[in-house]
C-alpha positions, -999 to 999 in steps of 0.1 A, spaced: -212 -256 -570 -212 -251 -532 -226 -216 -538 -255 -229 -558 -264 -254 -530 -262 -225 -505 -287 -204 -524 -310 -233 -529 -311 -241 -492 -316 -204 -484 -344 -200 -508 -361 -232 -495 -359 -219 -459 -374 -185 -469 -403 -202 -487 -410 -223 -456 -409 -192 -434 -432 -173 -457 -458 -201 -458 -456 -206 -420 -463 -169 -415 -491 -169 -440 -508 -200 -425 -501 -200 -388 -495 -164 -376 -523 -142 -364 -507 -110 -375 -522 -82 -395 -527 -93 -431 -509 -61 -443 -478 -71 -423 -480 -107 -436 -483 -95 -472 -453 -71 -467 -432 -99 -453 -440 -122 -482 -433 -95 -507 -399 -88 -492 -391 -125 -493 -402 -126 -529 -380 -96 -538 -351 -112 -520 -355 -144 -540 -360 -127 -573 -336 -97 -572 -305 -116 -581 -321 -136 -610 -336 -104 -623 -301 -86 -623 -285 -116 -640 -313 -115 -666 -307 -78 -672 -270 -84 -677 -278 -111 -702 -303 -90 -722 -287 -56 -721 -251 -50 -732 -249 -14 -722 -238 -8 -686 -262 22 -681 -293 0 -688 -281 -28 -664 -273 -2 -637 -307 15 -641 -326 -18 -637 -305 -29 -607 -310 5 -590 -348 3 -597 -351 -32 -582 -332 -20 -551 -354 11 -547 -386 -9 -550 -373 -35 -525 -363 -7 -501 -398 8 -502 -413 -25 -492 -387 -29 -464 -395 6 -450 -433 -1 -452 -428 -33 -432 -407 -15 -405 -433 13 -404 -462 -12 -398 -442 -31 -371 -431 -1 -351 -435 36 -358 -409 46 -332 -383 23 -346 -391 35 -381 -385 72 -371 -353 63 -353 -341 43 -383 -349 72 -407 -330 97 -385 -300 74 -384 -300 69 -422 -303 106 -428 -272 113 -406 -253 84 -421 -261 94 -457 -252 131 -451 -218 121 -438 -212 94 -464 -222 115 -494 -209 149 -481 -179 149 -505 -202 139 -534 -227 166 -526 -198 192 -523 -185 181 -557 -220 183 -573 -226 218 -559 -191 229 -570 -198 215 -605 -230 234 -607 -212 266 -597 -185 260 -622 -210 255 -650 -232 285 -641 -203 309 -634 -186 299 -666 -152 298 -649 -142 270 -673 -151 260 -708 -143 228 -726 -111 234 -746 -95 259 -722 -59 255 -712 -57 259 -674 -35 252 -644 -49 241 -610 -32 224 -581 0 224 -601 -16 204 -629 -16 220 -664 -39 207 -691 -68 212 -715 -103 208 -702 -119 178 -718 -151 173 -699 -170 191 -671 -195 171 -651 -213 177 -618 -189 155 -600 -155 160 -616 -135 177 -644 -112 159 -668 -80 175 -678 -57 163 -706 -22 171 -694 6 184 -717 20 149 -720 -14 135 -730 -23 119 -697 -60 124 -686 -64 137 -650 -97 135 -632 -101 162 -606 -130 166 -582 -149 199 -587 -147 210 -551 -109 210 -554 -110 231 -585 -134 256 -570 -114 260 -537 -80 263 -553 -62 289 -573 -70 286 -610 -47 299 -638 -66 302 -671 -43 305 -701 -72 307 -725 -90 340 -723 -108 366 -745 -83 384 -767 -76 420 -756 -82 443 -785 -63 476 -789 -63 503 -814 -33 523 -826 -34 557 -808 -26 576 -841 -55 560 -859 -78 568 -830 -67 604 -830 -75 607 -868 -110 592 -862 -117 617 -835 -108 646 -857 -131 635 -885 -160 621 -866 -186 629 -892 -168 613 -920 -159 583 -900 -193 577 -882 -200 546 -902 -165 533 -897 -169 538 -859 -201 518 -859 -184 489 -877 -154 492 -854 -177 489 -823 -193 458 -837 -158 444 -844 -147 452 -808 -178 434 -794 -168 401 -811 -151 379 -785 -121 360 -799 -105 334 -775 -67 332 -773 -44 310 -753 -13 326 -738 10 301 -721 39 315 -701 68 292 -695 97 303 -671 131 292 -684 165 294 -669 194 301 -692 231 297 -684 251 328 -677 274 321 -707 246 335 -729 241 372 -723 208 391 -727 223 409 -757 226 377 -776 192 363 -769 174 381 -797 197 368 -824 196 333 -810 158 330 -804 145 349 -834 150 320 -859 130 296 -837 103 322 -830 99 329 -867 97 291 -875 70 285 -850 50 316 -859 36 296 -888 26 268 -865 11 287 -836 -4 315 -858 12 342 -835 49 348 -831 62 338 -796 83 363 -776 101 365 -744 106 388 -714 135 389 -690 125 381 -655 156 379 -634 193 384 -640 218 368 -615 255 360 -615 251 323 -626 221 323 -649 193 343 -665 156 337 -660 133 345 -689 96 340 -695 86 325 -729 52 338 -741 37 312 -763 4 323 -779 -21 305 -801 -57 307 -810 -61 269 -806 -50 254 -772 -46 220 -787 -21 233 -813 -1 249 -785 -1 216 -764 9 195 -794 39 216 -804 52 230 -771 77 201 -765 92 205 -800 93 242 -795 113 240 -763 136 213 -778 144 235 -807 152 264 -784 176 242 -764 194 231 -797 195 267 -808 210 280 -776 234 252 -768 242 237 -802 279 239 -797 278 222 -763 254 195 -775 276 187 -806 309 192 -788 332 162 -796 306 146 -819 330 145 -849 358 129 -830 333 104 -815 321 94 -849 357 89 -861 364 66 -832 332 46 -838 331 44 -875 320 8 -874 287 19 -858 278 39 -889 286 11 -914 259 -10 -930 249 -43 -914 263 -63 -944 298 -47 -941 299 -54 -904 289 -90 -910 317 -95 -936 
């Protein structure tokens, strides 16, 4: 209630000032009109914004009306300052330009970086990437920021200038196409007969198929030797070949006294399929490699705690 009284008193004082200037001052009529217009805009800008909030439900419409009112009011303020003193107007404009350039420097950098990302086609929506230690699928690319959906489903908003200035690992890329050397040799020997085949082959090679290759470093305990890995990992790889569409494989990176470091190559044509199933894939690998250690003592534990496995009715009795 106090706030309402405050605005009423303020509005009343401004109306009195406007009438006094209009009646008693000997100023230039243009200056008088600009002062009155600025007072009118000051009195009406808040009711107009409240009216826009009441009429329009969408935020973009309310924001557009609010910004338009502020811009029109700002034009009248600058016109008034220009009519009062040209020197002060020039000094004020110079100060505002410097202030705005420092204030919006980060925003301008992000917008320029966003334009470069969009024009250079470094990223595309749906790509699986890693930047600044963050891995995820590109959901949106705007002029100001890029949204990544991390492997755990959390959305991360990253400014575009950070993405442009940092190292970018792109797991989604154009599939590299190869041809069996023996088949290529046969085609070269019978060029005339295979001319039409070569034309169709060239057209096929021009088609760009995107593929996502995710490489996950994994450390394995030294109790499992490299010679046993194929037999242990093959069942899991075979099971997930149906899910990913391409059979995963591994490569040995480092061998030390205490452990073995391998790289899992998980490949899929759809990044979202890879992200949705990678946790289950790694979990199944752990159970496959260390099933004995995981279930060690489980039978004896169940025997000691048989009551935990009984139905609720039996426990109640």
